[in-house]
C-alpha positions in Angstrom: 40.7 -49.6 64.4 38.1 -47.5 62.6 38.8 -48.0 58.4 39.7 -44.7 56.5 38.1 -43.7 53.4 38.9 -40.9 50.9 36.9 -38.8 48.3 38.8 -38.2 45.0 36.3 -35.9 43.1 33.2 -38.2 42.5 35.2 -41.2 43.1 35.1 -42.9 46.6 37.9 -45.2 48.3 37.3 -47.2 51.3 40.4 -49.1 53.3 39.8 -52.7 54.3 42.6 -54.0 56.2 43.3 -57.8 56.5 46.6 -57.7 58.6 47.4 -54.8 61.0 51.3 -55.9 62.2 53.0 -56.9 59.1 56.3 -54.7 59.7 58.9 -56.9 61.1 58.5 -59.1 57.8 58.5 -56.3 55.6 61.7 -55.0 57.0 63.4 -58.4 56.7 62.7 -58.2 53.0 64.6 -54.7 52.6 68.2 -55.4 53.2 69.3 -51.4 54.0 65.9 -50.7 56.3 67.8 -51.4 59.2 66.9 -49.9 62.8 70.1 -47.6 62.9 69.2 -46.2 58.9 65.8 -46.3 59.5 66.3 -44.1 62.9 68.0 -41.6 60.9 64.6 -41.0 58.8 62.8 -38.9 61.4 59.8 -38.1 59.4 58.9 -41.7 59.2 57.9 -41.6 63.1 55.0 -42.2 64.5 53.0 -43.0 61.7 55.4 -45.5 59.9 57.7 -46.4 62.3 58.4 -46.7 66.2 61.2 -45.0 68.1 63.6 -48.2 68.0 63.8 -48.1 64.2 61.0 -50.9 63.7 58.7 -51.0 60.7 54.8 -50.3 61.0 53.4 -52.1 58.0 49.9 -53.5 57.2 48.4 -55.9 54.5 45.4 -54.1 53.2 43.2 -53.3 50.2 41.4 -50.8 48.8 37.8 -50.6 47.5 36.5 -48.4 45.3 33.2 -46.7 44.0 33.6 -45.4 40.5 30.4 -44.4 38.5 28.5 -46.6 40.8 30.3 -49.6 40.5 32.8 -51.4 43.1 36.3 -51.9 42.0 38.7 -54.0 44.5 42.2 -53.3 44.1 44.6 -55.9 45.4 43.4 -58.9 47.9 45.7 -59.3 50.4 46.5 -63.0 51.6 43.3 -64.9 51.9 41.8 -67.5 54.3 43.2 -71.0 54.6 45.7 -70.7 52.0 48.9 -72.8 52.2 52.2 -71.0 52.5 55.4 -72.1 53.7 58.5 -69.3 52.8 56.1 -66.8 54.9 54.0 -69.1 57.5 52.5 -66.0 59.0 50.7 -65.1 56.0 49.7 -69.0 55.7 46.6 -70.3 56.8 45.0 -67.5 58.0 41.7 -66.6 59.2 40.8 -63.3 59.2 37.6 -61.4 59.0 38.2 -59.5 55.7 35.2 -60.3 54.3 33.0 -59.2 57.0 35.1 -55.8 57.0 33.7 -55.3 53.6 30.2 -56.1 54.4 30.2 -53.6 57.2 30.4 -51.3 54.0 27.5 -52.4 52.7 29.1 -54.1 49.9 28.5 -58.0 49.3 31.1 -60.3 47.1 28.6 -60.3 44.7 28.4 -56.7 44.3 32.0 -56.5 43.0 32.1 -55.3 39.4 36.0 -55.3 39.0 39.2 -56.6 40.9 42.5 -55.2 40.0 45.8 -57.1 41.1 48.8 -54.9 40.8 51.0 -57.9 40.4 50.4 -61.5 41.4 52.4 -61.7 44.4 50.3 -64.3 47.3 49.3 -60.8 49.3 48.0 -59.4 46.4 45.7 -61.7 45.3 44.7 -64.5 47.8 41.1 -63.4 48.3 40.6 -63.6 44.5 39.0 -67.3 45.8 37.9 -69.1 48.9 37.7 -72.8 49.5 34.4 -74.2 48.8 33.0 -77.7 47.9 36.7 -79.0 47.8 38.2 -76.4 45.5 39.3 -72.9 45.3 36.8 -70.8 43.4 36.1 -67.0 42.7 35.3 -65.2 46.1 33.6 -62.5 43.4 31.5 -63.9 40.8 30.4 -61.2 39.4 33.8 -59.6 39.0 36.0 -59.2 36.1 39.4 -59.7 37.1 41.9 -57.5 35.9 45.6 -58.8 35.6 48.4 -57.6 33.5 49.0 -59.6 30.6 53.0 -59.5 31.1 52.6 -59.8 34.6 50.1 -63.0 34.1 52.4 -64.5 31.1 55.3 -64.1 33.5 53.8 -66.3 36.6 52.0 -68.7 34.0 55.4 -69.9 32.9 56.5 -71.1 36.8 59.7 -68.9 36.8 62.4 -70.6 38.7 64.1 -68.8 41.3 60.5 -67.5 42.5 59.7 -68.1 46.1 57.1 -71.2 46.4 54.6 -69.3 48.0 53.9 -67.0 45.2 53.8 -70.2 42.6 51.5 -71.6 45.0 49.2 -68.4 44.9 49.1 -68.7 41.2 47.9 -72.1 41.5 45.1 -71.5 44.3 44.3 -67.7 43.3 44.6 -67.0 40.0 44.1 -70.1 37.9 40.7 -70.5 39.0 40.1 -67.0 37.7 41.0 -68.2 34.4 39.2 -71.7 34.8 36.0 -69.8 35.1 36.7 -67.3 32.4 37.0 -64.3 34.7 39.9 -62.4 34.1 41.0 -59.9 31.4 44.5 -60.0 30.5 45.3 -56.0 29.4 48.2 -54.2 28.7 50.1 -52.3 31.6 48.6 -48.8 30.5 44.8 -50.0 30.3 41.9 -47.6 31.2 39.4 -49.4 33.4 36.6 -46.5 33.2 36.5 -42.6 32.7 38.5 -42.0 36.3 40.5 -45.2 36.5 43.7 -46.4 34.4 46.6 -48.4 34.9 49.7 -47.3 34.9 53.0 -49.3 34.1 55.7 -49.6 37.0 57.8 -52.6 36.6 60.7 -53.9 38.5 59.2 -55.1 41.8 57.8 -58.0 39.1 58.0 -57.5 35.4 54.1 -56.4 34.7 53.8 -54.5 38.0 51.4 -51.8 37.6 49.9 -49.0 39.7 46.3 -47.8 39.5 45.9 -43.8 38.9 42.8 -42.2 39.8 41.5 -38.9 38.7 38.2 -37.2 39.2 37.1 -33.6 39.6 40.6 -32.1 39.5 42.0 -34.4 42.3 44.5 -37.2 41.8 45.7 -40.6 43.5 47.7 -43.6 43.0 47.6 -46.7 44.5 51.2 -47.9 43.8 50.8 -51.2 44.7 54.7 -52.8 46.0 56.5 -50.3 43.8 56.9 -48.8 47.5 56.5 -51.5 50.1 57.1 -48.7 53.0 57.7 -45.2 53.0 61.8 -45.4 53.8 61.7 -46.2 50.0 60.3 -42.6 49.5 63.5 -41.5 51.4 65.7 -44.0 49.5 64.3 -45.0 46.4 67.4 -47.3 45.9 66.2 -49.6 48.7 64.8 -52.7 47.1 63.5 -55.8 47.8 65.9 -58.8 48.6 63.7 -61.3 46.9 62.4 -60.9 43.2 63.1 -57.6 42.6 64.8 -56.5 39.1 66.6 -54.1 41.1 67.5 -51.2 38.6 64.2 -51.2 37.1 62.2 -50.9 40.4 64.7 -48.1 41.3 63.9 -46.5 38.0 60.2 -46.9 38.3 60.3 -45.6 41.8 62.5 -42.4 40.8 59.9 -41.7 37.6 56.7 -41.8 39.7 58.2 -39.5 42.6 59.6 -37.1 39.9 55.9 -37.1 38.5 54.0 -36.7 41.6 56.3 -34.6 44.0 54.7 -31.2 44.9 51.7 -31.6 42.9 49.0 -32.6 45.5 48.5 -36.5 44.0 47.6 -38.5 46.7 50.2 -41.6 47.0 48.2 -44.9 48.8 50.0 -48.5 49.4 48.6 -51.7 50.4 51.3 -51.9 53.1 51.2 -48.2 54.4 50.4 -47.6 58.1 49.4 -44.3 59.6 47.2 -42.4 57.5 47.7 -45.3 54.8 48.1 -42.2 51.9 50.2 -39.1 52.0 51.7 -36.5 49.7 54.9 -36.5 48.1 56.9 -33.6 48.9 60.8 -32.6 47.6 63.3 -32.3 50.5 66.6 -31.3 49.7 67.9 -33.3 46.7 65.3 -36.0 47.9 61.8 -36.8 48.7 59.4 -37.4 52.1 55.9 -38.2 52.5 53.4 -36.0 54.2 50.4 -37.2 55.9 47.5 -37.1 53.4 44.3 -36.2 55.4 41.0 -38.2 54.8 38.3 -36.8 53.2 
């Protein structure tokens, strides 16, 4: 599969896919997303679902070039991470880094890593196994974590799944240990083109990434939307861990802010064109395919 890329004014964005077929697992986390319900949302086919109502989803990162700096947003699952709740996403051996190398970017070239939240499938490539320990994959990078998000997971919250707690130990704690983390407010500005925006609910300190350059705008929304079906039905929330009412409020707020405004929305789990424009549709919303630039 050819990786997609976009240009937002002077900012370039490149797609790096780790897992292509993540639809079954994503669908299992959204109770209302039954095949019967999905088939009723006709605009999801063929890019985001199949004809039988099965979701299509990926696990992917977005690599950004802004002001001559390389910024990696969300780092997928990583290789060799022990996972028990989601074993299909554990002990992976993917060519994620090779795909990045094909773009002409090496690990030492990454200037910043942004994690929208600290679930295991968004932090995994923060670290790699070397000489008997987990060490930062991107040794020259400043890793950006929302302080509220970091504090939540640092306290080992009861009730969260074991894989996310393990991910803190193997993919976040080594970054703190090596003094590469920057803990920030949820509205932190990365540079003149990029800033964080608070989108809590999926996790307490969840953030999205807003990019604006040359009069063009895009938002990388993390897991605010796992799948475009949640654009049609913002009240559909993930079963595990989400503060449901807060997540719904964050989804509705963002949809209202970007609908019909030519703001590109992209997400780590979206398939098809991986991005699109939100349009009002009756009393709700739908996602129209975005063209790569």
